[in-house]
Short mmCIF file of the C-alpha atoms (twelve columns), coordinates in Angstrom:
data_MODEL
# 
_entry.id   MODEL 
# 
loop_
_atom_site.group_PDB 
_atom_site.id 
_atom_site.type_symbol 
_atom_site.label_atom_id 
_atom_site.label_alt_id 
_atom_site.label_comp_id 
_atom_site.label_asym_id 
_atom_site.label_seq_id 
_atom_site.Cartn_x 
_atom_site.Cartn_y 
_atom_site.Cartn_z 
_atom_site.pdbx_PDB_model_num 
ATOM 1   C CA . MET A 1   147.857 57.385  84.225  1 
ATOM 2   C CA . ASN A 2   149.773 60.365  82.865  1 
ATOM 3   C CA . PHE A 3   149.744 63.853  84.368  1 
ATOM 4   C CA . SER A 4   147.389 65.229  81.705  1 
ATOM 5   C CA . GLN A 5   144.801 62.547  82.423  1 
ATOM 6   C CA . ARG A 6   144.978 63.290  86.145  1 
ATOM 7   C CA . GLU A 7   144.335 66.937  85.400  1 
ATOM 8   C CA . LYS A 8   141.282 66.011  83.325  1 
ATOM 9   C CA . ASN A 9   139.932 63.757  86.078  1 
ATOM 10  C CA . PHE A 10  140.507 66.429  88.709  1 
ATOM 11  C CA . SER A 11  138.751 69.034  86.586  1 
ATOM 12  C CA . LEU A 12  135.853 66.668  86.018  1 
ATOM 13  C CA . CYS A 13  135.505 65.952  89.750  1 
ATOM 14  C CA . LEU A 14  135.718 69.645  90.529  1 
ATOM 15  C CA . SER A 15  133.023 70.423  87.969  1 
ATOM 16  C CA . VAL A 16  130.747 67.712  89.376  1 
ATOM 17  C CA . PHE A 17  131.331 69.057  92.886  1 
ATOM 18  C CA . PHE A 18  130.351 72.599  91.919  1 
ATOM 19  C CA . ILE A 19  127.295 71.328  90.029  1 
ATOM 20  C CA . VAL A 20  126.133 69.403  93.122  1 
ATOM 21  C CA . VAL A 21  126.738 72.436  95.385  1 
ATOM 22  C CA . LEU A 22  124.872 74.677  92.951  1 
ATOM 23  C CA . PHE A 23  121.977 72.201  92.806  1 
ATOM 24  C CA . ILE A 24  121.698 72.009  96.610  1 
ATOM 25  C CA . PHE A 25  121.878 75.791  96.874  1 
ATOM 26  C CA . SER A 26  119.172 76.187  94.223  1 
ATOM 27  C CA . VAL A 27  116.908 73.691  95.995  1 
ATOM 28  C CA . LYS A 28  117.310 75.575  99.277  1 
ATOM 29  C CA . ILE A 29  116.448 78.873  97.603  1 
ATOM 30  C CA . TYR A 30  113.426 77.301  95.925  1 
ATOM 31  C CA . PHE A 31  112.001 75.876  99.143  1 
ATOM 32  C CA . HIS A 32  112.810 79.092  101.033 1 
ATOM 33  C CA . LYS A 33  110.818 81.078  98.466  1 
ATOM 34  C CA . LEU A 34  108.065 78.480  98.497  1 
ATOM 35  C CA . ILE A 35  107.711 78.722  102.260 1 
ATOM 36  C CA . ASN A 36  107.852 82.522  102.358 1 
ATOM 37  C CA . ASN A 37  105.489 83.039  99.426  1 
ATOM 38  C CA . LYS A 38  102.803 80.556  100.294 1 
ATOM 39  C CA . SER A 39  99.440  81.853  101.431 1 
ATOM 40  C CA . PHE A 40  98.070  80.875  104.793 1 
ATOM 41  C CA . ASN A 41  94.875  78.862  105.052 1 
ATOM 42  C CA . PHE A 42  91.780  80.133  106.845 1 
ATOM 43  C CA . ASN A 43  89.688  77.566  108.644 1 
ATOM 44  C CA . PRO A 44  86.541  78.953  110.305 1 
ATOM 45  C CA . ASN A 45  86.260  75.749  112.320 1 
ATOM 46  C CA . LEU A 46  89.743  76.021  113.808 1 
ATOM 47  C CA . SER A 47  89.512  75.315  117.526 1 
ATOM 48  C CA . SER A 48  90.336  78.408  119.582 1 
ATOM 49  C CA . GLU A 49  92.451  76.875  122.301 1 
ATOM 50  C CA . PHE A 50  93.964  80.044  123.797 1 
ATOM 51  C CA . ASN A 51  96.511  79.668  126.577 1 
ATOM 52  C CA . SER A 52  98.209  83.075  126.327 1 
ATOM 53  C CA . GLY A 53  97.560  86.557  127.666 1 
ATOM 54  C CA . LEU A 54  98.622  89.780  125.920 1 
ATOM 55  C CA . LEU A 55  99.629  92.979  127.691 1 
ATOM 56  C CA . ILE A 56  99.880  95.553  124.914 1 
ATOM 57  C CA . SER A 57  100.601 99.300  125.135 1 
ATOM 58  C CA . PHE A 58  100.064 102.145 122.696 1 
ATOM 59  C CA . ARG A 59  101.136 105.771 122.389 1 
ATOM 60  C CA . ASN A 60  98.651  108.145 120.772 1 
ATOM 61  C CA . ASP A 61  100.102 111.430 119.474 1 
ATOM 62  C CA . LEU A 62  97.268  113.932 119.746 1 
ATOM 63  C CA . ASP A 63  99.505  116.691 118.366 1 
ATOM 64  C CA . LYS A 64  103.197 117.609 118.343 1 
ATOM 65  C CA . ASP A 65  103.140 118.466 122.064 1 
ATOM 66  C CA . ILE A 66  100.712 115.993 123.626 1 
ATOM 67  C CA . SER A 67  100.735 112.181 123.691 1 
ATOM 68  C CA . THR A 68  98.592  109.800 125.695 1 
ATOM 69  C CA . TYR A 69  99.233  106.160 126.575 1 
ATOM 70  C CA . ARG A 70  97.052  103.136 127.207 1 
ATOM 71  C CA . THR A 71  97.571  99.479  128.034 1 
ATOM 72  C CA . LEU A 72  95.156  96.640  127.263 1 
ATOM 73  C CA . TRP A 73  95.142  93.385  129.199 1 
ATOM 74  C CA . ILE A 74  93.742  90.693  126.902 1 
ATOM 75  C CA . THR A 75  93.084  87.106  128.039 1 
ATOM 76  C CA . PRO A 76  90.704  84.214  127.280 1 
ATOM 77  C CA . ASP A 77  87.660  84.014  129.525 1 
ATOM 78  C CA . SER A 78  86.199  80.852  131.070 1 
ATOM 79  C CA . SER A 79  84.604  79.962  127.716 1 
ATOM 80  C CA . ASN A 80  87.933  80.465  125.946 1 
ATOM 81  C CA . ASN A 81  86.747  83.662  124.225 1 
ATOM 82  C CA . LEU A 82  89.375  86.366  123.914 1 
ATOM 83  C CA . LYS A 83  88.431  89.481  125.911 1 
ATOM 84  C CA . ILE A 84  89.832  92.871  126.882 1 
ATOM 85  C CA . ILE A 85  89.861  92.448  130.649 1 
ATOM 86  C CA . ASN A 86  91.250  95.896  131.493 1 
ATOM 87  C CA . GLU A 87  92.054  99.121  129.658 1 
ATOM 88  C CA . ILE A 88  94.427  101.363 131.614 1 
ATOM 89  C CA . ASN A 89  95.463  104.926 130.751 1 
ATOM 90  C CA . PHE A 90  99.190  104.403 131.262 1 
ATOM 91  C CA . VAL A 91  101.813 101.789 130.411 1 
ATOM 92  C CA . VAL A 92  101.936 98.595  132.488 1 
ATOM 93  C CA . VAL A 93  105.041 96.449  132.058 1 
ATOM 94  C CA . PRO A 94  106.239 93.297  133.866 1 
ATOM 95  C CA . HIS A 95  109.596 93.896  135.550 1 
ATOM 96  C CA . LYS A 96  111.361 91.304  137.696 1 
ATOM 97  C CA . ASN A 97  108.636 89.797  139.919 1 
ATOM 98  C CA . SER A 98  105.994 92.507  139.685 1 
ATOM 99  C CA . LEU A 99  104.218 94.936  137.377 1 
ATOM 100 C CA . TRP A 100 105.484 98.474  136.887 1 
ATOM 101 C CA . LYS A 101 103.669 101.655 135.911 1 
ATOM 102 C CA . ILE A 102 105.084 104.133 133.383 1 
ATOM 103 C CA . GLU A 103 103.363 107.464 132.840 1 
ATOM 104 C CA . PRO A 104 104.162 111.045 131.818 1 
ATOM 105 C CA . VAL A 105 104.192 113.802 134.425 1 
ATOM 106 C CA . ARG A 106 103.576 117.283 133.037 1 
ATOM 107 C CA . TYR A 107 104.268 120.660 134.641 1 
ATOM 108 C CA . ASN A 108 102.955 123.750 132.807 1 
ATOM 109 C CA . PHE A 109 104.649 127.026 133.679 1 
ATOM 110 C CA . THR A 110 102.382 130.037 134.239 1 
ATOM 111 C CA . ASN A 111 102.257 132.946 131.790 1 
ATOM 112 C CA . THR A 112 104.172 130.998 129.115 1 
ATOM 113 C CA . LYS A 113 103.684 128.135 126.684 1 
ATOM 114 C CA . ASP A 114 106.766 126.371 128.047 1 
ATOM 115 C CA . TYR A 115 106.373 123.138 129.989 1 
ATOM 116 C CA . ILE A 116 108.234 120.119 131.339 1 
ATOM 117 C CA . GLU A 117 106.961 116.604 130.673 1 
ATOM 118 C CA . TYR A 118 109.027 113.663 131.818 1 
ATOM 119 C CA . LEU A 119 108.393 109.942 132.312 1 
ATOM 120 C CA . VAL A 120 108.246 108.186 135.663 1 
ATOM 121 C CA . ALA A 121 108.430 104.431 136.278 1 
ATOM 122 C CA . HIS A 122 107.771 102.640 139.531 1 
ATOM 123 C CA . ASP A 123 106.409 99.419  140.979 1 
ATOM 124 C CA . PHE A 124 102.624 99.149  141.276 1 
ATOM 125 C CA . GLY A 125 103.049 99.026  145.033 1 
ATOM 126 C CA . ASP A 126 105.163 102.203 145.278 1 
ATOM 127 C CA . GLY A 127 103.781 105.710 145.460 1 
ATOM 128 C CA . TYR A 128 105.314 108.605 143.549 1 
ATOM 129 C CA . THR A 129 105.192 112.340 144.255 1 
ATOM 130 C CA . PRO A 130 105.887 114.574 141.229 1 
ATOM 131 C CA . GLU A 131 108.584 117.216 141.511 1 
ATOM 132 C CA . THR A 132 108.131 120.954 141.115 1 
ATOM 133 C CA . PHE A 133 110.361 123.010 138.851 1 
ATOM 134 C CA . GLN A 134 111.783 126.485 138.553 1 
ATOM 135 C CA . TYR A 135 111.108 128.145 135.221 1 
ATOM 136 C CA . LYS A 136 114.280 128.374 133.116 1 
ATOM 137 C CA . PHE A 137 113.033 129.565 129.716 1 
ATOM 138 C CA . SER A 138 112.713 126.101 128.240 1 
ATOM 139 C CA . THR A 139 110.458 123.279 127.150 1 
ATOM 140 C CA . TYR A 140 111.454 119.715 127.975 1 
ATOM 141 C CA . ARG A 141 109.581 116.643 126.817 1 
ATOM 142 C CA . ASN A 142 110.162 112.885 126.947 1 
ATOM 143 C CA . LYS A 143 108.126 110.456 124.819 1 
ATOM 144 C CA . LEU A 144 108.054 106.649 124.961 1 
ATOM 145 C CA . THR A 145 108.970 104.854 121.728 1 
ATOM 146 C CA . PHE A 146 109.588 101.299 123.008 1 
ATOM 147 C CA . VAL A 147 108.927 99.379  126.237 1 
ATOM 148 C CA . ASP A 148 110.155 95.996  127.416 1 
ATOM 149 C CA . LYS A 149 110.782 94.279  130.735 1 
ATOM 150 C CA . ASN A 150 114.127 95.942  131.440 1 
ATOM 151 C CA . TYR A 151 114.588 98.795  128.967 1 
ATOM 152 C CA . VAL A 152 112.582 101.552 127.350 1 
ATOM 153 C CA . GLY A 153 113.091 103.757 124.317 1 
ATOM 154 C CA . VAL A 154 112.762 107.508 124.833 1 
ATOM 155 C CA . SER A 155 112.785 110.477 122.483 1 
ATOM 156 C CA . THR A 156 113.637 113.834 124.069 1 
ATOM 157 C CA . TYR A 157 112.656 117.250 122.748 1 
ATOM 158 C CA . ILE A 158 114.127 120.414 124.293 1 
ATOM 159 C CA . ILE A 159 113.749 124.055 123.337 1 
ATOM 160 C CA . SER A 160 115.937 126.531 125.204 1 
ATOM 161 C CA . HIS A 161 115.443 130.229 124.667 1 
ATOM 162 C CA . ASP A 162 116.518 133.534 126.122 1 
ATOM 163 C CA . GLY A 163 114.919 136.537 124.519 1 
ATOM 164 C CA . ASN A 164 114.983 136.038 120.747 1 
ATOM 165 C CA . LYS A 165 117.612 133.263 120.735 1 
ATOM 166 C CA . PHE A 166 116.297 129.711 120.445 1 
ATOM 167 C CA . TYR A 167 118.083 126.357 120.452 1 
ATOM 168 C CA . ARG A 168 116.334 123.063 119.704 1 
ATOM 169 C CA . ASP A 169 117.676 119.649 120.738 1 
ATOM 170 C CA . ASN A 170 116.169 116.370 119.452 1 
ATOM 171 C CA . THR A 171 117.613 113.088 120.715 1 
ATOM 172 C CA . CYS A 172 116.591 109.435 121.165 1 
ATOM 173 C CA . ALA A 173 117.973 106.875 123.575 1 
ATOM 174 C CA . ILE A 174 117.524 103.512 125.247 1 
ATOM 175 C CA . VAL A 175 117.238 103.762 129.024 1 
ATOM 176 C CA . ASP A 176 117.250 101.239 131.847 1 
ATOM 177 C CA . LEU A 177 113.670 101.034 133.147 1 
ATOM 178 C CA . GLU A 178 114.752 101.632 136.741 1 
ATOM 179 C CA . ASN A 179 116.658 104.792 135.693 1 
ATOM 180 C CA . LEU A 180 113.776 106.265 133.712 1 
ATOM 181 C CA . THR A 181 112.357 108.547 136.425 1 
ATOM 182 C CA . ASN A 182 115.745 110.217 136.949 1 
ATOM 183 C CA . TYR A 183 116.735 110.199 133.262 1 
ATOM 184 C CA . LYS A 184 116.067 113.921 132.783 1 
ATOM 185 C CA . SER A 185 118.683 114.669 135.452 1 
ATOM 186 C CA . THR A 186 121.295 111.945 135.018 1 
ATOM 187 C CA . LYS A 187 121.187 111.289 131.241 1 
ATOM 188 C CA . ASN A 188 122.266 107.693 131.944 1 
ATOM 189 C CA . ARG A 189 121.808 106.048 128.542 1 
ATOM 190 C CA . VAL A 190 122.384 102.499 127.352 1 
ATOM 191 C CA . THR A 191 124.601 102.879 124.290 1 
ATOM 192 C CA . MET A 192 124.911 100.617 121.249 1 
ATOM 193 C CA . ARG A 193 128.343 99.565  122.483 1 
ATOM 194 C CA . ASP A 194 126.816 98.552  125.834 1 
ATOM 195 C CA . VAL A 195 124.400 96.160  124.109 1 
ATOM 196 C CA . PHE A 196 126.264 94.978  121.001 1 
ATOM 197 C CA . SER A 197 129.937 95.592  122.010 1 
ATOM 198 C CA . GLU A 198 132.353 95.264  119.059 1 
ATOM 199 C CA . LYS A 199 129.561 94.319  116.619 1 
ATOM 200 C CA . SER A 200 128.320 97.900  116.735 1 
ATOM 201 C CA . ILE A 201 131.672 99.520  115.917 1 
ATOM 202 C CA . PRO A 202 131.583 99.078  112.084 1 
ATOM 203 C CA . ILE A 203 128.037 100.472 111.977 1 
ATOM 204 C CA . ILE A 204 128.905 103.452 114.172 1 
ATOM 205 C CA . ASN A 205 132.008 104.181 112.082 1 
ATOM 206 C CA . LYS A 206 130.028 103.901 108.842 1 
ATOM 207 C CA . TYR A 207 127.549 106.623 109.771 1 
ATOM 208 C CA . ARG A 208 130.059 108.763 111.675 1 
ATOM 209 C CA . ASN A 209 132.282 108.970 108.594 1 
ATOM 210 C CA . GLN A 210 129.456 109.926 106.237 1 
ATOM 211 C CA . LYS A 211 128.780 113.484 105.152 1 
ATOM 212 C CA . ILE A 212 125.521 115.112 106.182 1 
ATOM 213 C CA . ASN A 213 123.542 115.327 102.935 1 
ATOM 214 C CA . LEU A 214 120.722 117.686 101.990 1 
ATOM 215 C CA . GLY A 215 118.119 114.989 102.542 1 
ATOM 216 C CA . GLU A 216 119.167 114.832 106.197 1 
ATOM 217 C CA . CYS A 217 119.862 118.485 106.919 1 
ATOM 218 C CA . SER A 218 119.522 121.643 104.818 1 
ATOM 219 C CA . GLU A 219 122.308 123.527 106.619 1 
ATOM 220 C CA . LYS A 220 125.639 123.321 104.814 1 
ATOM 221 C CA . ASN A 221 127.768 123.609 107.935 1 
ATOM 222 C CA . ALA A 222 126.138 120.781 109.904 1 
ATOM 223 C CA . ILE A 223 128.617 118.682 111.893 1 
ATOM 224 C CA . ASN A 224 128.285 114.890 112.093 1 
ATOM 225 C CA . THR A 225 128.232 113.898 115.804 1 
ATOM 226 C CA . THR A 226 127.270 110.208 115.426 1 
ATOM 227 C CA . SER A 227 128.643 108.160 118.331 1 
ATOM 228 C CA . GLY A 228 126.299 105.205 118.941 1 
ATOM 229 C CA . GLU A 229 125.173 106.854 122.171 1 
ATOM 230 C CA . PHE A 230 121.846 107.709 120.565 1 
ATOM 231 C CA . TRP A 231 119.793 104.927 118.969 1 
ATOM 232 C CA . LYS A 232 116.290 103.601 118.820 1 
ATOM 233 C CA . ILE A 233 114.351 100.331 118.648 1 
ATOM 234 C CA . GLY A 234 111.808 100.290 115.826 1 
ATOM 235 C CA . ARG A 235 109.615 97.781  113.990 1 
ATOM 236 C CA . LYS A 236 110.173 96.002  110.708 1 
ATOM 237 C CA . ASP A 237 108.501 92.853  109.330 1 
ATOM 238 C CA . GLY A 238 106.959 91.928  112.655 1 
ATOM 239 C CA . ARG A 239 110.089 92.304  114.789 1 
ATOM 240 C CA . TRP A 240 111.836 94.898  116.908 1 
ATOM 241 C CA . LEU A 241 115.159 95.969  115.443 1 
ATOM 242 C CA . PRO A 242 117.902 98.425  116.458 1 
ATOM 243 C CA . GLN A 243 118.190 101.683 114.539 1 
ATOM 244 C CA . ILE A 244 121.269 103.892 114.735 1 
ATOM 245 C CA . ALA A 245 120.768 107.630 115.010 1 
ATOM 246 C CA . LYS A 246 122.965 109.563 112.601 1 
ATOM 247 C CA . THR A 247 123.232 112.723 114.692 1 
ATOM 248 C CA . PHE A 248 124.302 116.174 113.592 1 
ATOM 249 C CA . LYS A 249 124.809 119.602 115.141 1 
ATOM 250 C CA . CYS A 250 123.824 122.891 113.498 1 
ATOM 251 C CA . ALA A 251 124.003 126.512 114.555 1 
ATOM 252 C CA . THR A 252 120.557 126.525 116.193 1 
ATOM 253 C CA . TYR A 253 119.669 122.869 116.704 1 
ATOM 254 C CA . ASN A 254 120.742 119.237 117.172 1 
ATOM 255 C CA . ASP A 255 118.835 116.540 115.306 1 
ATOM 256 C CA . TYR A 256 119.089 112.974 113.986 1 
ATOM 257 C CA . ILE A 257 118.071 110.597 111.192 1 
ATOM 258 C CA . LEU A 258 117.367 106.914 111.922 1 
ATOM 259 C CA . TYR A 259 118.772 104.012 109.886 1 
ATOM 260 C CA . ASN A 260 117.895 100.329 110.314 1 
ATOM 261 C CA . THR A 261 120.721 97.952  111.202 1 
ATOM 262 C CA . GLU A 262 121.201 94.190  110.848 1 
ATOM 263 C CA . LEU A 263 122.106 93.801  114.522 1 
ATOM 264 C CA . TYR A 264 120.052 91.307  116.536 1 
ATOM 265 C CA . LEU A 265 118.516 92.442  119.824 1 
ATOM 266 C CA . PRO A 266 119.325 90.154  122.773 1 
ATOM 267 C CA . GLU A 267 116.509 88.651  124.840 1 
ATOM 268 C CA . SER A 268 117.438 90.922  127.773 1 
ATOM 269 C CA . VAL A 269 116.525 93.983  125.668 1 
ATOM 270 C CA . SER A 270 113.628 92.660  123.579 1 
ATOM 271 C CA . SER A 271 111.850 89.613  124.977 1 
ATOM 272 C CA . ASN A 272 109.823 87.251  122.758 1 
ATOM 273 C CA . ASN A 273 111.006 88.957  119.587 1 
ATOM 274 C CA . GLU A 274 110.559 85.902  117.369 1 
ATOM 275 C CA . LEU A 275 107.717 85.994  114.866 1 
ATOM 276 C CA . TYR A 276 106.392 82.413  114.738 1 
ATOM 277 C CA . THR A 277 104.802 82.922  111.348 1 
ATOM 278 C CA . SER A 278 106.044 84.033  107.940 1 
ATOM 279 C CA . TYR A 279 105.613 87.791  107.615 1 
ATOM 280 C CA . LYS A 280 105.814 87.631  103.818 1 
ATOM 281 C CA . SER A 281 103.133 84.949  103.705 1 
ATOM 282 C CA . ILE A 282 100.807 87.009  105.863 1 
ATOM 283 C CA . VAL A 283 101.290 90.059  103.633 1 
ATOM 284 C CA . LYS A 284 100.637 87.862  100.604 1 
ATOM 285 C CA . THR A 285 97.376  86.670  102.154 1 
ATOM 286 C CA . LEU A 286 96.411  90.031  103.698 1 
ATOM 287 C CA . PRO A 287 98.021  92.807  101.604 1 
ATOM 288 C CA . ASP A 288 96.865  95.553  104.005 1 
ATOM 289 C CA . THR A 289 99.062  94.158  106.788 1 
ATOM 290 C CA . GLU A 290 101.360 96.754  108.370 1 
ATOM 291 C CA . ASP A 291 102.716 94.804  111.340 1 
ATOM 292 C CA . VAL A 292 102.352 91.394  113.005 1 
ATOM 293 C CA . ILE A 293 102.776 90.023  116.530 1 
ATOM 294 C CA . SER A 294 102.581 86.371  117.569 1 
ATOM 295 C CA . SER A 295 102.477 84.603  120.915 1 
ATOM 296 C CA . PRO A 296 105.390 82.375  122.014 1 
ATOM 297 C CA . ASN A 297 102.798 79.640  122.641 1 
ATOM 298 C CA . LYS A 298 101.924 79.810  118.920 1 
ATOM 299 C CA . ASP A 299 98.206  79.986  119.659 1 
ATOM 300 C CA . MET A 300 97.389  83.476  118.375 1 
ATOM 301 C CA . VAL A 301 98.559  86.052  115.857 1 
ATOM 302 C CA . GLY A 302 97.814  89.769  115.931 1 
ATOM 303 C CA . ILE A 303 97.699  91.586  112.596 1 
ATOM 304 C CA . PHE A 304 97.841  95.363  112.342 1 
ATOM 305 C CA . THR A 305 96.229  97.164  109.426 1 
ATOM 306 C CA . SER A 306 95.368  100.861 109.194 1 
ATOM 307 C CA . TYR A 307 93.690  101.803 112.480 1 
ATOM 308 C CA . LYS A 308 92.917  98.225  113.518 1 
ATOM 309 C CA . LEU A 309 94.452  95.277  115.368 1 
ATOM 310 C CA . THR A 310 92.829  91.886  114.670 1 
ATOM 311 C CA . ILE A 311 93.788  88.840  116.740 1 
ATOM 312 C CA . TYR A 312 93.305  85.424  115.157 1 
ATOM 313 C CA . PRO A 313 93.537  81.915  116.604 1 
ATOM 314 C CA . TYR A 314 96.473  80.203  114.955 1 
ATOM 315 C CA . SER A 315 97.746  76.651  114.575 1 
ATOM 316 C CA . ASN A 316 100.421 75.282  112.229 1 
ATOM 317 C CA . GLY A 317 100.042 77.919  109.549 1 
ATOM 318 C CA . THR A 318 96.260  78.100  109.710 1 
ATOM 319 C CA . PHE A 319 94.157  81.042  110.882 1 
ATOM 320 C CA . GLY A 320 90.727  80.751  112.412 1 
ATOM 321 C CA . ASN A 321 88.015  83.394  112.413 1 
ATOM 322 C CA . PRO A 322 88.976  86.706  114.110 1 
ATOM 323 C CA . ALA A 323 88.813  86.329  117.878 1 
ATOM 324 C CA . LEU A 324 89.106  90.032  118.729 1 
ATOM 325 C CA . GLU A 325 89.155  93.311  116.793 1 
ATOM 326 C CA . LEU A 326 90.487  96.540  118.243 1 
ATOM 327 C CA . GLU A 327 90.120  99.964  116.633 1 
ATOM 328 C CA . LEU A 328 93.190  102.199 116.860 1 
ATOM 329 C CA . GLY A 329 93.544  105.960 116.693 1 
ATOM 330 C CA . LYS A 330 94.884  107.669 113.587 1 
ATOM 331 C CA . ASN A 331 98.220  108.426 115.286 1 
ATOM 332 C CA . GLU A 332 98.290  105.482 117.682 1 
ATOM 333 C CA . THR A 333 101.412 103.307 117.700 1 
ATOM 334 C CA . MET A 334 102.203 100.036 119.486 1 
ATOM 335 C CA . ILE A 335 105.163 100.499 121.825 1 
ATOM 336 C CA . MET A 336 104.965 97.217  123.791 1 
ATOM 337 C CA . ALA A 337 103.653 93.662  123.457 1 
ATOM 338 C CA . GLN A 338 104.245 91.340  126.422 1 
ATOM 339 C CA . TRP A 339 102.926 87.774  126.418 1 
ATOM 340 C CA . ALA A 340 101.853 85.823  129.484 1 
ATOM 341 C CA . ASN A 341 101.624 82.070  129.931 1 
ATOM 342 C CA . GLU A 342 98.830  80.391  131.899 1 
ATOM 343 C CA . LYS A 343 100.554 80.874  135.268 1 
ATOM 344 C CA . GLU A 344 101.365 84.523  134.574 1 
ATOM 345 C CA . ILE A 345 97.801  85.236  133.431 1 
ATOM 346 C CA . LYS A 346 96.475  84.721  136.955 1 
ATOM 347 C CA . VAL A 347 99.321  86.652  138.610 1 
ATOM 348 C CA . TRP A 348 99.005  89.654  136.269 1 
ATOM 349 C CA . THR A 349 95.199  89.612  136.428 1 
ATOM 350 C CA . ASP A 350 95.260  89.694  140.238 1 
ATOM 351 C CA . ALA A 351 97.860  92.481  140.315 1 
ATOM 352 C CA . ILE A 352 95.996  94.667  137.816 1 
ATOM 353 C CA . LYS A 353 92.650  94.035  139.529 1 
ATOM 354 C CA . LYS A 354 94.119  94.985  142.909 1 
ATOM 355 C CA . TYR A 355 95.702  98.174  141.579 1 
ATOM 356 C CA . CYS A 356 92.573  99.276  139.751 1 
ATOM 357 C CA . SER A 357 90.392  98.688  142.829 1 
ATOM 358 C CA . GLU A 358 92.715  100.766 145.027 1 
ATOM 359 C CA . ASN A 359 93.086  103.717 142.656 1 
# 
């Protein structure tokens, strides 16, 4: 065989190889689209075999200065009907081997509209005595944006003023749950580098090196202060995801703009963050869907639409009739969803029942 013939054979083999690779790739794309675009089936006779409990918390923004919180404890009863067992007017979160309470403490100063509102977190079994404060011409407010077993998301709003001079400071951060009560004093934050190490560096550099545009800030002399110290955990397509805060400093205020990232939250930060259904398929079936949660036991799916959470029994891509419907406030947002297995259901039920009976 001469050299020219070898070249022809090599080219032919190479062409066949690329055709095969392209075919396999096309088949994968086709089946991926087929899976993600299919509609789910509804079966009114689907057996509701619930073996999960849901501890879910919401923040309700009554106005720009006041937010309330509530936690619902949802479990199947003895007849396997899904019920709201308790509704509590603060956040309840499992931490280590017990349940913790998170709530805002507010101190209104006399003869002024200024106030301090900070968040406290402590074990159900521990008491807490709120502090008193000296008035320093300021308003300080913390607000919960995310809650999990070990970490919480907090937005902080501060207005400092002396006479006619005002300075406003808006920030957001992730804080260790056990440091939350003292956060206003220590400012101990969990940074993006702490969680994602070197994977966060390109993202931080990207937004730190960008100019501050008019869509982000109207002041021409704003200074980009992005560092990865300030970030948030938000929701997208039924999952929690990290958002970097592009921060900037102006003459009279500090502020930030959030941008979604492709970073993946570790289990230690966001537990049970897998959505065991296809978000796109749910939206295709129920176009009003705004968010979705699903139990690790794959026995129920919660679907959020405007002002409502509906929980369905679920099995292998099939929904049963709604098992529970919950009306939500106009400005009410889910900040936590913790799932319990059969063993945890009893432990959490007993702990919540004991606390509620003693308080």
